[in-house]
Structure formats: C-alpha cells, structure tokens
Phi, psi and omega in degrees: 000133183294134178288144173253137178244149184232126178250118179272134187221143175283149183298335181290349181259007184304310183296324180289320180296317184258036184287335180262149185301312184240018180218162171245152181254120179248136182283139174247155177227156173272153180308325181295345182253006181299156187280353177261106183293347182256016185300318180289345178291347180270002181278307178219167170279119186281003177278069182235168176294149183305322181292327177290318179296323178296320178295319177298313181300322176300318181289321179299321179297339181267353177293123183294145177265098182261143177299131185229133174240144189247140178233170169247153176271007181217141175267007187253012184273104184301317178301327178292320175297322181289317187278317189252345181247036171055055178054049177072011178267350183265218184206172176232144178253125176265126181237151178269113184297324180299315179291325179296318179293325178294323181284334182231073186295340180268004178267162177229156183233150178196145175282150176285140174260108183271125186218161174257351178211163182289158176286133178294331182297325179292318178297321178299315178297320179299309183295324179294312180296320180295321184286321185268328183068018182269146183299318183293326178289325176294323178298312180296323177295318179299320179296316180293321180292320178300312180298318180293320183291325185265334189233022177235138183212154178299145185296343178295345179263006189297337180299338182289341188037059190278144172228131186251149174246118178262112187264148170287132181307330180292342180266005181245167177234151177260128178227107187056240180262009184256146171255122186239148171242126185267110186260123179299149182299333183291351175276345183271125179254342179194153168244134184237118183271140180288157185289343179252016182294148178287164178301321180295318178297317179299312181296320180295316182290324177296320178293320179296317180298320179295319180293318181289327184088027180250174178287160177228133178225159170238126179288135183238139173260107184279178180258349185254350183211149177278356177265126181290160172234176188228134184246132178274186183298328179277008180069018177277129184280144177233152177236152177270125186256027181083355177228321182199171176278128180231148181298134179296136182290337178207143178209155182298131181284355180255312183251354178072009178284139179302140180221175177286153177298147176099357177233157182258344183215153177283165183298325180296317182285346177276352177292127178242184184297323181293323176297318180294320179294318179296319179299320180293320181288335181270359181269108183295335180297326178295321179294316180295322180295315180295332178273355178076022183241008185297315183298314181292326178296314180296323178296319179293323178292326177295321178296319179295318181297325180269004176077021181284330179221162176277146181288000000 
C-alpha cells in the first residue's frame, strides 16, 4: 500500500506554495539548519577520548549537506497543526510517496529513528575506523554517520512521526535565500483544511483542490474523542487508520461525528430537554445560588482546601 505523507503549512504560505501553475513549492533545509539543536547528539556518545572526538569531528565535517524536506506520516498530530499550521488555521497537504519518488528518482526517503541515546553500532564503526585507519572502514563509518545525522532524533520529538525526503541538489531550485523542491500536482492526493481556518482559506483550498483534481477534507475536533476526524465536501467523516484516511464505518446522523457501530447518534446529540432539566436539579451549586449562599460556600471550601480550617 502506497505511503501517504503530510506536509503541515500555515495559511499565510498558500500563495507561495501554489505559486507555480502545475506544481507546488516545498521548502528544503540543510541538516545544519534543522530545528532540533541536539540532533547530532544522537549520532554517538560524546564521552570519548579527545583524539577519538577529533576524528569524529573530522568525519562530521565531511557529511554532505543535502537539501531535506520533512513530512509527517499522520494528518492527526495536534501539536503539528499547532506548530506548523498556524495554530490550526492552516492546512496539510497529503502526498503519494510512490509518485513523489517517481518524480524525484535521485531522492531518498526514511523514517526518523527516535532515541534517548546514540546507536552503539555508530560508535563501533567510529572506533573501528579510528583504530585501523583503513578506507573501507572509514566508508562504513561515513554511511552509519550519514544515516544517524539525517534520520535520528531525540525521542521527545516522536509525536511528529516524521519521514524525511533527502533531495539531490540538482532536483531543487534556489529562490532568494530559500531552497525549494517543485512537486507536480499529480503527487498531491488531498488538501486538508484546519478547523480554525478562515472562510477565505477554506474557499481558496477548496478551489485549489478542484483545480488539482485531488480530494478535499476539513479536519474536525469532535466532542466524543480526543482524536480528530476529517470531513469531505459531502460532510462524510473520515478517520486516519495509521496509513490513510478511510471513511468512518458509522457516524452520527445529526452531527456527522464518527461513532461506534450499532447506534444512530452520538451521546451528545441524544441529550434532550429532560436530560438538561435533570442535570440542573442535580447540581447543588444551583440550589446554593438560589439561596444566596454559593459565594460563602465556595470561600469556606477554599479554606478547607488550603488547610485553614478543619472540614
């Protein structure tokens, strides 16, 4: 099954992303510019002898700086929507990795390896290359170091479920101070609008999706689950199943939120006037308020909570 990749984007970048007629422009960065300042700390354990560290530093300087663009393997990561999609006001682009690889045959893809410590195998290659001074051992160390430098990250970043594309410089373009990779529209399978997007952003993305010929979804924050769902133009809900967006097997006939099989409506939509009235009668704060003692009651409870008086 073809992998789907997701690029989270702020709404202010719509015009820049879609600046070309039949392509989108995605920004690339060099490893030295990545947002994790401790990324190289995942290559080896730096508690080594100075001569070994000097040898390591020599090798790091030789690691090529290839243009890299980063994706997530999921469109459901709320921190990604918050950080990269302008606090849920932006959007996400769903891309087909197989088609992307066909368009950029000299590029490579890899999942991030999230760790709390460096791989021992990289240290083994380092010590071996340092000890023998042989070219083939240096080659194997360089390969291990390249993989660690580009595809290893501290486990605190694991929520991103990141997958990286390492591009050949010949496949990129320079625009002012930016390195861009121009991705054909046929690699795009969907545009996903954030739940706080403006009306203008929604209309623009729907028009873009129609022009590209891809699917269009809006990410929704439901009331019954902390996991978001996605609604297409027909208001049919979809869920992410760890590989792709799939139509929900059951959904509320009133609010369209996904629900368990065997019911027609979610618990929220089943609330009626009698439920609301019962809830009000069972709320002691309403009784205290009507008696004019709610404020004094809360003050006394605060004293108890802080240990000022015995309960």
